[in-house]
MILUM-17148 format. One record per residue (C-alpha): residue in three letters; x, y, z; residue number from 1. Coordinates in pm, 1 decimal. Last residue first. Layout:
<pts>
{type: ALA	X: X	Y: Y	Z: Z	seq: NUM}
...
</pts>
This chain:
<pts>
{type: UNK	X: -7564.1	Y: 2909.3	Z: 670.1	seq: 226}
{type: UNK	X: -7360.4	Y: 3182.7	Z: 836.4	seq: 225}
{type: UNK	X: -7021.7	Y: 3063.7	Z: 709.4	seq: 224}
{type: UNK	X: -6996.1	Y: 2687.9	Z: 747.6	seq: 223}
{type: UNK	X: -6624.9	Y: 2629.3	Z: 788.6	seq: 222}
{type: UNK	X: -6635.8	Y: 2350.4	Z: 1047.8	seq: 221}
{type: UNK	X: -6291.2	Y: 2222.5	Z: 1151.7	seq: 220}
{type: UNK	X: -6260.7	Y: 1846.6	Z: 1188.6	seq: 219}
{type: UNK	X: -5968.4	Y: 1800.1	Z: 1425.1	seq: 218}
{type: UNK	X: -5709.9	Y: 1525.0	Z: 1450.9	seq: 217}
{type: UNK	X: -5426.2	Y: 1772.1	Z: 1500.6	seq: 216}
{type: UNK	X: -5382.9	Y: 2119.3	Z: 1646.8	seq: 215}
{type: UNK	X: -5053.4	Y: 2159.9	Z: 1834.5	seq: 214}
{type: UNK	X: -4793.1	Y: 2352.7	Z: 1633.7	seq: 213}
{type: UNK	X: -5003.0	Y: 2534.3	Z: 1377.7	seq: 212}
{type: UNK	X: -4773.4	Y: 2827.0	Z: 1302.8	seq: 211}
{type: UNK	X: -4567.4	Y: 2589.9	Z: 1085.7	seq: 210}
{type: UNK	X: -4855.1	Y: 2607.6	Z: 838.3	seq: 209}
{type: UNK	X: -5098.8	Y: 2347.7	Z: 710.4	seq: 208}
{type: UNK	X: -5376.5	Y: 2435.9	Z: 957.9	seq: 207}
{type: UNK	X: -5318.4	Y: 2806.7	Z: 895.5	seq: 206}
{type: UNK	X: -5340.5	Y: 2775.6	Z: 519.1	seq: 205}
{type: UNK	X: -5652.0	Y: 2559.8	Z: 540.2	seq: 204}
{type: UNK	X: -5827.8	Y: 2827.6	Z: 746.1	seq: 203}
{type: UNK	X: -5717.1	Y: 3100.0	Z: 506.1	seq: 202}
{type: UNK	X: -5836.6	Y: 2894.0	Z: 210.5	seq: 201}
{type: UNK	X: -6179.3	Y: 2863.8	Z: 372.8	seq: 200}
{type: UNK	X: -6200.9	Y: 3241.3	Z: 386.1	seq: 199}
{type: UNK	X: -6077.6	Y: 3278.8	Z: 28.1	seq: 198}
{type: UNK	X: -6335.2	Y: 3025.1	Z: -89.4	seq: 197}
{type: UNK	X: -6610.6	Y: 3239.2	Z: 55.3	seq: 196}
{type: UNK	X: -6842.9	Y: 3080.4	Z: 310.8	seq: 195}
{type: UNK	X: -7209.0	Y: 3095.0	Z: 204.2	seq: 194}
{type: UNK	X: -7446.3	Y: 3329.0	Z: 385.6	seq: 193}
{type: UNK	X: -7405.9	Y: 3611.6	Z: 135.2	seq: 192}
{type: UNK	X: -7508.2	Y: 3379.1	Z: -146.7	seq: 191}
{type: UNK	X: -7866.0	Y: 3358.5	Z: -22.5	seq: 190}
{type: UNK	X: -7999.6	Y: 3094.2	Z: -260.2	seq: 189}
{type: UNK	X: -8228.5	Y: 3160.6	Z: -555.3	seq: 188}
{type: UNK	X: -7969.1	Y: 3086.7	Z: -825.9	seq: 187}
{type: UNK	X: -7878.6	Y: 2742.3	Z: -686.9	seq: 186}
{type: UNK	X: -7695.5	Y: 2562.6	Z: -972.6	seq: 185}
{type: UNK	X: -7545.8	Y: 2882.8	Z: -1110.5	seq: 184}
{type: UNK	X: -7440.9	Y: 3008.0	Z: -769.4	seq: 183}
{type: UNK	X: -7281.8	Y: 2671.3	Z: -695.1	seq: 182}
{type: UNK	X: -7083.3	Y: 2678.9	Z: -1019.5	seq: 181}
{type: UNK	X: -6969.3	Y: 3039.1	Z: -966.4	seq: 180}
{type: UNK	X: -6840.5	Y: 2949.8	Z: -618.0	seq: 179}
{type: UNK	X: -6959.6	Y: 3050.8	Z: -272.5	seq: 178}
{type: UNK	X: -6903.4	Y: 2724.6	Z: -90.5	seq: 177}
{type: UNK	X: -7190.3	Y: 2510.1	Z: 39.0	seq: 176}
{type: UNK	X: -7086.2	Y: 2381.9	Z: 382.2	seq: 175}
{type: UNK	X: -6721.7	Y: 2318.1	Z: 446.8	seq: 174}
{type: UNK	X: -6558.4	Y: 2070.6	Z: 686.7	seq: 173}
{type: UNK	X: -6186.0	Y: 2139.7	Z: 707.5	seq: 172}
{type: UNK	X: -5966.7	Y: 1845.2	Z: 788.2	seq: 171}
{type: UNK	X: -5666.3	Y: 1793.3	Z: 1012.6	seq: 170}
{type: UNK	X: -5341.0	Y: 1597.0	Z: 1028.0	seq: 169}
{type: UNK	X: -5028.5	Y: 1708.0	Z: 1214.1	seq: 168}
{type: UNK	X: -4701.3	Y: 1532.5	Z: 1133.4	seq: 167}
{type: UNK	X: -4419.0	Y: 1554.5	Z: 1390.8	seq: 166}
{type: UNK	X: -4366.3	Y: 1180.3	Z: 1378.0	seq: 165}
{type: UNK	X: -4506.1	Y: 1086.6	Z: 1718.9	seq: 164}
{type: UNK	X: -4859.0	Y: 1195.4	Z: 1627.9	seq: 163}
{type: UNK	X: -4845.0	Y: 981.2	Z: 1314.8	seq: 162}
{type: UNK	X: -5105.3	Y: 717.0	Z: 1402.2	seq: 161}
{type: UNK	X: -5329.7	Y: 949.7	Z: 1603.3	seq: 160}
{type: UNK	X: -5356.7	Y: 1201.6	Z: 1321.1	seq: 159}
{type: UNK	X: -5408.9	Y: 913.0	Z: 1080.2	seq: 158}
{type: UNK	X: -5716.2	Y: 796.1	Z: 1269.6	seq: 157}
{type: UNK	X: -5869.3	Y: 1144.3	Z: 1278.4	seq: 156}
{type: UNK	X: -5810.1	Y: 1225.6	Z: 913.4	seq: 155}
{type: UNK	X: -5898.3	Y: 882.1	Z: 778.4	seq: 154}
{type: UNK	X: -6225.8	Y: 899.6	Z: 971.2	seq: 153}
{type: UNK	X: -6312.4	Y: 1241.8	Z: 831.3	seq: 152}
{type: UNK	X: -6230.9	Y: 1128.8	Z: 477.8	seq: 151}
{type: UNK	X: -6446.7	Y: 818.2	Z: 530.1	seq: 150}
{type: UNK	X: -6729.4	Y: 1045.4	Z: 639.1	seq: 149}
{type: UNK	X: -6673.6	Y: 1228.8	Z: 310.4	seq: 148}
{type: UNK	X: -6738.1	Y: 907.0	Z: 119.9	seq: 147}
{type: UNK	X: -7050.0	Y: 834.5	Z: 324.7	seq: 146}
{type: UNK	X: -7181.9	Y: 1187.0	Z: 269.3	seq: 145}
{type: UNK	X: -7137.6	Y: 1159.2	Z: -106.9	seq: 144}
{type: UNK	X: -7312.2	Y: 822.3	Z: -130.3	seq: 143}
{type: UNK	X: -7587.6	Y: 937.4	Z: 105.7	seq: 142}
{type: UNK	X: -7669.2	Y: 1257.5	Z: -80.1	seq: 141}
{type: UNK	X: -8047.2	Y: 1290.4	Z: -54.3	seq: 140}
{type: UNK	X: -8079.3	Y: 1278.4	Z: 321.1	seq: 139}
{type: UNK	X: -7922.7	Y: 1502.6	Z: 580.1	seq: 138}
{type: UNK	X: -7644.5	Y: 1456.4	Z: 832.5	seq: 137}
{type: UNK	X: -7495.4	Y: 1747.4	Z: 1029.2	seq: 136}
{type: UNK	X: -7134.5	Y: 1658.7	Z: 1107.4	seq: 135}
{type: UNK	X: -7067.5	Y: 1436.7	Z: 805.3	seq: 134}
{type: UNK	X: -7326.0	Y: 1632.7	Z: 605.3	seq: 133}
{type: UNK	X: -7093.3	Y: 1937.4	Z: 638.4	seq: 132}
{type: UNK	X: -6815.7	Y: 1802.2	Z: 418.0	seq: 131}
{type: UNK	X: -6460.1	Y: 1663.7	Z: 440.8	seq: 130}
{type: UNK	X: -6153.6	Y: 1832.1	Z: 295.3	seq: 129}
{type: UNK	X: -5811.3	Y: 1706.1	Z: 401.7	seq: 128}
{type: UNK	X: -5512.8	Y: 1890.9	Z: 547.0	seq: 127}
{type: UNK	X: -5175.4	Y: 1727.0	Z: 606.3	seq: 126}
{type: UNK	X: -4886.0	Y: 1901.9	Z: 781.2	seq: 125}
{type: UNK	X: -4519.7	Y: 1816.0	Z: 817.8	seq: 124}
{type: UNK	X: -4253.8	Y: 1628.6	Z: 1008.8	seq: 123}
{type: UNK	X: -3891.6	Y: 1583.9	Z: 908.4	seq: 122}
{type: UNK	X: -3906.4	Y: 1297.1	Z: 660.6	seq: 121}
{type: UNK	X: -4243.2	Y: 1364.1	Z: 497.9	seq: 120}
{type: UNK	X: -4250.0	Y: 1137.7	Z: 190.5	seq: 119}
{type: UNK	X: -4411.5	Y: 827.9	Z: 338.8	seq: 118}
{type: UNK	X: -4664.6	Y: 1041.2	Z: 522.5	seq: 117}
{type: UNK	X: -4750.7	Y: 1222.6	Z: 198.7	seq: 116}
{type: UNK	X: -4780.9	Y: 890.4	Z: 18.2	seq: 115}
{type: UNK	X: -5035.4	Y: 758.7	Z: 265.2	seq: 114}
{type: UNK	X: -5233.1	Y: 1081.1	Z: 281.3	seq: 113}
{type: UNK	X: -5245.4	Y: 1103.5	Z: -98.9	seq: 112}
{type: UNK	X: -5365.8	Y: 744.1	Z: -132.5	seq: 111}
{type: UNK	X: -5625.1	Y: 761.5	Z: 145.0	seq: 110}
{type: UNK	X: -5769.3	Y: 1094.9	Z: 33.0	seq: 109}
{type: UNK	X: -5795.2	Y: 981.0	Z: -328.7	seq: 108}
{type: UNK	X: -5968.1	Y: 663.9	Z: -211.0	seq: 107}
{type: UNK	X: -6220.3	Y: 845.6	Z: 7.9	seq: 106}
{type: UNK	X: -6327.7	Y: 1128.7	Z: -223.1	seq: 105}
{type: UNK	X: -6328.6	Y: 1037.2	Z: -591.4	seq: 104}
{type: UNK	X: -6317.4	Y: 661.2	Z: -540.7	seq: 103}
{type: UNK	X: -6579.2	Y: 651.5	Z: -266.4	seq: 102}
{type: UNK	X: -6805.5	Y: 878.5	Z: -468.8	seq: 101}
{type: UNK	X: -6765.0	Y: 648.0	Z: -769.6	seq: 100}
{type: UNK	X: -6845.9	Y: 346.4	Z: -553.5	seq: 99}
{type: UNK	X: -7182.6	Y: 492.2	Z: -460.1	seq: 98}
{type: UNK	X: -7253.5	Y: 575.3	Z: -824.3	seq: 97}
{type: UNK	X: -7166.1	Y: 219.2	Z: -927.7	seq: 96}
{type: UNK	X: -7383.7	Y: 80.1	Z: -649.0	seq: 95}
{type: UNK	X: -7669.3	Y: 274.5	Z: -801.5	seq: 94}
{type: UNK	X: -7844.0	Y: 558.6	Z: -624.6	seq: 93}
{type: UNK	X: -8207.7	Y: 611.1	Z: -724.2	seq: 92}
{type: UNK	X: -8370.9	Y: 457.7	Z: -417.8	seq: 91}
{type: UNK	X: -8098.2	Y: 623.4	Z: -207.2	seq: 90}
{type: UNK	X: -8216.9	Y: 966.4	Z: -313.8	seq: 89}
{type: UNK	X: -7966.2	Y: 1144.1	Z: -540.4	seq: 88}
{type: UNK	X: -7684.4	Y: 1393.1	Z: -503.3	seq: 87}
{type: UNK	X: -7326.8	Y: 1386.7	Z: -629.6	seq: 86}
{type: UNK	X: -7002.3	Y: 1560.2	Z: -549.4	seq: 85}
{type: UNK	X: -6639.5	Y: 1494.1	Z: -642.2	seq: 84}
{type: UNK	X: -6287.6	Y: 1510.2	Z: -507.7	seq: 83}
{type: UNK	X: -5950.4	Y: 1685.4	Z: -525.9	seq: 82}
{type: UNK	X: -5893.8	Y: 1914.4	Z: -229.4	seq: 81}
{type: UNK	X: -5614.6	Y: 1728.9	Z: -52.2	seq: 80}
{type: UNK	X: -5353.4	Y: 1956.4	Z: 102.1	seq: 79}
{type: UNK	X: -5007.3	Y: 1807.7	Z: 155.5	seq: 78}
{type: UNK	X: -4745.2	Y: 2006.4	Z: 343.1	seq: 77}
{type: UNK	X: -4373.4	Y: 1994.0	Z: 418.6	seq: 76}
{type: UNK	X: -4218.4	Y: 1783.8	Z: 142.5	seq: 75}
{type: UNK	X: -3838.0	Y: 1767.7	Z: 153.5	seq: 74}
{type: UNK	X: -3792.0	Y: 1590.6	Z: -176.0	seq: 73}
{type: UNK	X: -4065.0	Y: 1532.1	Z: -429.6	seq: 72}
{type: UNK	X: -4067.0	Y: 1287.1	Z: -721.9	seq: 71}
{type: UNK	X: -4184.1	Y: 1000.7	Z: -501.0	seq: 70}
{type: UNK	X: -4493.1	Y: 1202.8	Z: -417.8	seq: 69}
{type: UNK	X: -4603.9	Y: 1213.6	Z: -779.9	seq: 68}
{type: UNK	X: -4494.2	Y: 859.7	Z: -869.8	seq: 67}
{type: UNK	X: -4682.1	Y: 705.8	Z: -575.7	seq: 66}
{type: UNK	X: -4989.7	Y: 908.3	Z: -670.6	seq: 65}
{type: UNK	X: -4974.2	Y: 793.0	Z: -1032.5	seq: 64}
{type: UNK	X: -4921.3	Y: 429.8	Z: -932.5	seq: 63}
{type: UNK	X: -5220.1	Y: 437.5	Z: -699.0	seq: 62}
{type: UNK	X: -5460.4	Y: 592.0	Z: -948.8	seq: 61}
{type: UNK	X: -5736.1	Y: 777.0	Z: -761.7	seq: 60}
{type: UNK	X: -5524.7	Y: 1094.2	Z: -763.5	seq: 59}
{type: UNK	X: -5517.3	Y: 1095.9	Z: -1142.7	seq: 58}
{type: UNK	X: -5201.4	Y: 1292.0	Z: -1210.6	seq: 57}
{type: UNK	X: -5076.4	Y: 1570.7	Z: -1435.4	seq: 56}
{type: UNK	X: -4829.3	Y: 1753.3	Z: -1214.3	seq: 55}
{type: UNK	X: -4790.8	Y: 2130.6	Z: -1234.8	seq: 54}
{type: UNK	X: -4511.9	Y: 2318.4	Z: -1058.3	seq: 53}
{type: UNK	X: -4638.9	Y: 2659.8	Z: -956.4	seq: 52}
{type: UNK	X: -4609.1	Y: 3027.5	Z: -1052.2	seq: 51}
{type: UNK	X: -4662.3	Y: 2994.4	Z: -1429.4	seq: 50}
{type: UNK	X: -4986.2	Y: 2803.3	Z: -1379.1	seq: 49}
{type: UNK	X: -5139.0	Y: 3065.9	Z: -1149.3	seq: 48}
{type: UNK	X: -5426.1	Y: 3172.3	Z: -1377.0	seq: 47}
{type: UNK	X: -5594.5	Y: 2833.2	Z: -1393.5	seq: 46}
{type: UNK	X: -5891.4	Y: 2896.0	Z: -1622.5	seq: 45}
{type: UNK	X: -5772.9	Y: 2701.1	Z: -1928.1	seq: 44}
{type: UNK	X: -5567.0	Y: 2465.2	Z: -1710.7	seq: 43}
{type: UNK	X: -5868.2	Y: 2264.1	Z: -1597.5	seq: 42}
{type: UNK	X: -5974.6	Y: 2221.9	Z: -1960.0	seq: 41}
{type: UNK	X: -5669.3	Y: 1999.6	Z: -2018.1	seq: 40}
{type: UNK	X: -5794.1	Y: 1731.9	Z: -1777.8	seq: 39}
{type: UNK	X: -5604.1	Y: 1578.7	Z: -1485.2	seq: 38}
{type: UNK	X: -5442.7	Y: 1842.4	Z: -1267.6	seq: 37}
{type: UNK	X: -5220.2	Y: 1833.9	Z: -961.8	seq: 36}
{type: UNK	X: -5053.6	Y: 2139.0	Z: -811.1	seq: 35}
{type: UNK	X: -4708.2	Y: 2155.0	Z: -651.1	seq: 34}
{type: UNK	X: -4659.2	Y: 2483.3	Z: -466.6	seq: 33}
{type: UNK	X: -4339.0	Y: 2635.8	Z: -331.8	seq: 32}
{type: UNK	X: -4469.6	Y: 2841.9	Z: -41.9	seq: 31}
{type: UNK	X: -4385.9	Y: 3207.7	Z: 24.5	seq: 30}
{type: UNK	X: -4697.3	Y: 3333.9	Z: 201.9	seq: 29}
{type: UNK	X: -4843.9	Y: 3491.6	Z: -112.5	seq: 28}
{type: UNK	X: -4792.0	Y: 3158.4	Z: -286.4	seq: 27}
{type: UNK	X: -4986.0	Y: 2986.0	Z: -9.1	seq: 26}
{type: UNK	X: -5284.5	Y: 3218.1	Z: -44.3	seq: 25}
{type: UNK	X: -5293.4	Y: 3188.4	Z: -423.7	seq: 24}
{type: UNK	X: -5271.7	Y: 2808.0	Z: -404.2	seq: 23}
{type: UNK	X: -5554.9	Y: 2794.3	Z: -150.6	seq: 22}
{type: UNK	X: -5778.9	Y: 3022.8	Z: -356.6	seq: 21}
{type: UNK	X: -5697.6	Y: 2818.2	Z: -667.2	seq: 20}
{type: UNK	X: -5795.1	Y: 2498.5	Z: -489.2	seq: 19}
{type: UNK	X: -6124.4	Y: 2639.9	Z: -365.0	seq: 18}
{type: UNK	X: -6233.8	Y: 2728.3	Z: -718.2	seq: 17}
{type: UNK	X: -6066.5	Y: 2435.8	Z: -891.6	seq: 16}
{type: UNK	X: -5710.4	Y: 2415.8	Z: -1027.2	seq: 15}
{type: UNK	X: -5557.2	Y: 2300.0	Z: -698.5	seq: 14}
{type: UNK	X: -5737.6	Y: 1967.5	Z: -702.3	seq: 13}
{type: UNK	X: -5442.1	Y: 1822.9	Z: -516.7	seq: 12}
{type: UNK	X: -5230.0	Y: 2085.9	Z: -345.1	seq: 11}
{type: UNK	X: -4877.8	Y: 1965.5	Z: -265.2	seq: 10}
{type: UNK	X: -4666.1	Y: 2194.3	Z: -48.0	seq: 9}
{type: UNK	X: -4293.0	Y: 2261.5	Z: -44.4	seq: 8}
{type: UNK	X: -4175.2	Y: 2496.1	Z: 231.4	seq: 7}
{type: UNK	X: -3873.5	Y: 2724.4	Z: 188.6	seq: 6}
{type: UNK	X: -4071.4	Y: 3031.5	Z: 291.5	seq: 5}
{type: UNK	X: -4411.4	Y: 2920.3	Z: 416.3	seq: 4}
{type: UNK	X: -4458.5	Y: 3203.7	Z: 665.5	seq: 3}
{type: UNK	X: -4809.8	Y: 3241.6	Z: 803.8	seq: 2}
{type: UNK	X: -4999.3	Y: 3569.8	Z: 785.9	seq: 1}
</pts>
């Protein structure tokens, strides 16, 4: 188990299924967690609200992201889980839908990475979330895959850019996660083969921890046995 005692960590999208697993793991390891949220219904099922500092922020809004990170002092880690998913054949994908995926995934990643780097004065850790189609392409979700490819590119380029600043930048690359929403949408799937959010959270926790002293610029597959 990593030791986050005295470490401040931002978790965007921390109220979702994977986000809550990450927040729970970090709290158990002593982190001070800052969690973003946008809509009131997110807080209805967020059981850790009284153990974190909540920030209402749209992570695709530049001014909101600048304000969030500007309010923090001594930031150690920034974990970027906020995002969106969409599927449709390219013939049925509008430019608006393509742009929406870029906003939800690529733009939020860019803004939070940029502000995290600006805020980290004494080194730190950044972890992004890409997606399996980036490493193993398939059709039917081109807008989503393209936006997550941008996340992967941001991760690797930024890791090189800040390698002299003591900041390590990585991304996890999940396949279909075992969440209630995914089970509901794919009731005939083999749930046992899907990676559990707690397992992915453990990987993120290590990448963002002081224990990770050398790994940067990596895209870490967390596929389970799918």
